[in-house]
Steps between C-alpha positions, in 0.01 A plus 500: 500500500647832400465823695257638241231233544227575758465268798118515474301555184130584482346280233141614514321793662619837623582483872546827685800577722333364815420164336856466366637583845278233657616236252861603555467463877341157469766376256781638720351327806469170316858518375633592846305227683686192617418190301252273674628178651427202279197300604597145585207261516475280808586136438191288440425212726475151357147492637405774254629305199206411277699288256353183653150600382632544146681169492841667484766353726619744764851640469696387803829639609805277448525258792144570616287218634252368243218258568 
């Protein structure tokens, strides 16, 4: 990006100075915010595994007890 290109470009409409200022503040706040921590799903219990109802063998961990 060169120094001559605008950081924000209005594609449609004619915003006034107050609207452009509001958009600028929101964009600056979003860029300055810390990234959110990644969401890690909780491990599912074997009791919640529905593969038995579909006729699919359950995936057991290596060395796990199988009946």
